[in-house]
C-alpha positions in Angstrom: 89.1 98.5 99.3 92.2 100.2 98.0 95.4 99.9 100.1 95.6 103.7 99.8 92.9 103.9 102.5 95.3 102.3 104.9 98.0 105.0 104.5 97.5 106.5 108.0 97.8 103.0 109.6 101.0 102.3 107.5 102.5 105.7 108.4 101.7 105.0 112.1 103.4 101.7 111.9 106.5 103.2 110.2 106.8 105.7 113.0 106.6 102.9 115.6 109.4 101.0 113.8 111.5 104.2 113.5 111.5 104.1 109.7 111.6 107.4 108.0 110.5 106.7 104.4 109.7 109.2 101.6 106.2 109.8 100.4 107.0 108.0 97.2 108.2 104.9 99.2 105.0 104.8 101.2 103.0 105.0 98.1 105.0 102.2 96.5 104.3 100.0 99.5 100.6 100.6 99.2 100.7 100.0 95.5 102.5 96.8 96.1 99.8 95.6 98.4 97.2 96.5 95.7 99.2 94.4 93.2 99.2 91.4 95.6 95.4 91.7 96.0 94.9 92.0 92.2 97.1 89.1 91.2 96.0 87.0 94.2 92.7 86.4 92.4 94.4 84.3 89.8 97.8 83.4 91.2 96.9 82.6 94.9 99.9 84.4 96.3 98.6 84.5 99.8 95.8 83.1 102.0 95.4 86.6 103.6 92.7 88.5 101.7 91.6 91.3 104.1 93.4 94.5 103.3 94.0 95.4 107.0 95.4 92.0 107.7 97.6 92.2 104.6 99.0 95.5 106.0 99.9 94.0 109.4 100.7 90.4 108.5 102.6 91.2 105.3 103.8 94.8 105.0 104.4 95.7 108.6 105.7 92.2 109.4 108.3 92.6 106.6 109.1 96.2 107.5 109.9 95.2 111.1 113.0 93.4 109.7 114.4 96.5 107.9 116.1 98.2 110.9 117.9 95.0 112.0 118.9 94.3 108.4 120.4 97.7 107.9 122.2 97.6 111.1 123.7 94.3 110.1 125.0 95.5 106.8 126.4 98.7 108.2 124.0 101.1 106.4 124.3 104.7 107.3 121.6 106.7 109.2 119.2 108.5 107.0 118.8 105.6 104.5 115.9 103.9 106.2 118.2 102.6 108.9 116.0 103.0 111.9 117.0 102.5 115.5 116.3 99.5 117.6 112.7 99.4 118.5 111.9 101.6 121.4 114.9 103.8 121.0 115.3 107.2 119.4 116.9 107.4 116.0 120.5 108.6 116.1 121.6 111.7 114.2 124.0 111.5 111.2 127.4 110.3 112.3 126.3 108.7 115.5 126.9 105.1 116.3 124.0 102.7 115.6 125.6 99.7 117.2 127.3 96.6 115.7 127.4 96.5 112.0 129.1 94.7 109.1 132.1 96.2 107.4 130.9 96.2 103.8 131.7 99.8 103.1 130.3 103.0 104.5 128.9 104.6 101.3 125.1 104.4 101.6 124.7 105.2 97.9 126.7 102.2 96.7 125.9 100.0 99.7 129.1 97.8 99.6 132.8 97.8 99.5 134.4 99.2 96.4 131.2 100.7 95.2 129.4 97.4 94.7 125.8 97.3 96.0 124.9 94.9 98.8 123.2 91.9 97.2 120.3 90.1 99.0 118.6 86.9 98.0 115.0 86.3 99.2 114.5 82.5 99.2 111.1 81.0 98.5 109.9 84.5 98.1 106.3 83.7 96.9 104.6 87.1 96.6 107.8 88.9 97.4 107.8 89.1 101.2 110.1 90.4 102.5 112.1 90.9 99.2 109.9 93.5 97.6 109.5 95.5 100.8 113.3 95.5 101.2 113.7 96.7 97.6 111.3 99.5 98.1 112.7 100.7 101.4 116.3 100.1 100.7 117.1 101.2 97.1 120.9 100.8 97.9 120.3 97.0 98.1 120.1 94.8 95.0 117.3 92.3 95.8 116.7 89.0 94.0 113.6 87.0 94.8 113.9 83.3 93.9 111.0 80.9 93.7 110.4 77.5 92.1 106.9 78.5 90.9 107.1 80.4 87.6 104.0 82.5 88.2 105.4 83.8 91.4 108.7 84.8 89.9 106.7 86.4 87.0 104.7 88.4 89.6 107.9 89.8 91.1 109.1 90.9 87.6 105.7 92.6 87.2 106.1 94.4 90.5 109.5 95.6 89.5 108.2 97.0 86.3 105.0 98.5 87.7 106.7 100.2 90.7 109.9 101.1 88.7 112.3 99.2 91.0 115.5 98.7 89.1 117.0 97.0 92.2 114.4 94.2 92.1 114.4 91.0 90.1 112.4 87.8 90.2 114.2 84.5 89.5 112.5 81.3 88.5 114.9 78.6 89.8 115.7 76.3 92.7 117.9 78.1 95.2 120.4 75.3 95.0 121.2 76.3 91.5 122.4 79.8 92.5 126.1 79.5 93.2 128.5 82.2 94.3 131.4 80.9 92.4 129.5 81.4 89.2 129.1 85.1 89.9 125.7 85.0 91.6 126.8 85.3 95.2 124.9 87.3 97.8 125.9 89.2 101.0 122.6 88.3 102.7 120.4 85.3 102.1 117.0 85.7 103.7 113.7 83.8 104.1 110.4 84.4 105.8 108.4 81.3 107.0 110.1 79.3 104.3 111.5 76.1 105.7 113.4 74.7 108.7 116.7 76.3 109.5 118.5 73.2 108.5 116.9 73.0 105.0 117.1 76.8 104.5 120.9 76.9 105.2 121.6 73.7 103.4 119.8 74.6 100.2 121.1 78.2 100.0 124.7 77.8 101.3 126.2 77.8 97.8 124.7 81.3 97.2 126.6 82.9 100.0 129.6 85.2 99.2 132.6 84.9 101.6 131.6 86.8 104.8 127.9 86.6 104.0 125.1 85.9 106.5 121.7 84.2 106.6 118.6 86.1 107.9 115.8 83.8 108.8 112.5 85.4 109.7 110.6 83.2 112.1 107.6 83.3 114.4 108.3 82.0 117.9 111.9 81.4 118.9 112.7 78.2 117.0 114.4 76.3 119.8 113.9 72.8 118.2 115.3 74.0 114.8 118.3 75.6 116.5 119.1 72.4 118.4 119.5 70.3 115.2 121.6 72.7 113.2 124.9 71.2 111.9 128.2 72.3 113.3 128.9 74.0 109.9 126.3 76.6 110.7 126.8 79.2 113.4 124.0 81.2 115.1 125.3 84.6 116.2 122.1 86.4 117.2 118.4 85.8 117.7 116.6 89.1 117.5 113.1 89.6 118.8 110.8 91.8 116.6 107.7 93.7 117.5 105.3 94.2 114.6 102.9 97.1 114.9 99.3 95.9 115.2 100.3 92.3 115.5 100.4 90.4 118.8 102.0 87.2 117.4 105.7 86.5 118.2 108.3 87.3 115.6 112.1 87.0 115.5 115.1 87.0 113.2 117.7 84.2 113.4 121.0 85.5 112.2 123.4 82.8 111.0 126.7 82.4 109.2 128.9 79.5 108.0 131.0 78.3 110.9 134.7 79.0 110.7 136.5 75.7 110.3 
């Protein structure tokens, strides 16, 4: 079953999330799911095999994080920056709530014309990194994984879907250091590791003023309780994934001010 048959369900999910994507972006998302299914036969990228489950558990699950991400980085309305779930999308020029101050130019993404740089840690098959690259062309997305075949898959996706803002990196995240020119504005993960391990391993990759975005299932009370004083949690955001009853949330963190 081609993912193209799931287009109405994807479009319905996008409407529920308040995401206004182009026809080309919708087609890229579906083509990406087809690539996962194709490569999964050899590379074992995911345990989920059913196309409908892949749509809800992978695509829509990752898409649910897009509006919060874009509000956090201060993206402008009209560039896939949807409203909080359950609210009406604001018009151009209206306030979307708290945001970062990394520049207001949605074409460049960051201050001084530099694009926002996002690192997806332990990306595996590219979730949520590839979904972010498709829906947010103004964000430069790097997906890092210690497994070569998974990083190779990301590179193949970038080439197949013509995504110049997407790159797969075969490395340990600890080796990516901001002081060596490889810093990121957002470092994210999805069901990757404990919050302690995630923040410890990826801290060197943060630019000054950067944040961590940890996608989790249930509110991770136990993980939050053991975070070191050097890590500050500034928001835990509940997500509602269309077609999925399971609990989801984003834990937003930043290095604590000493």
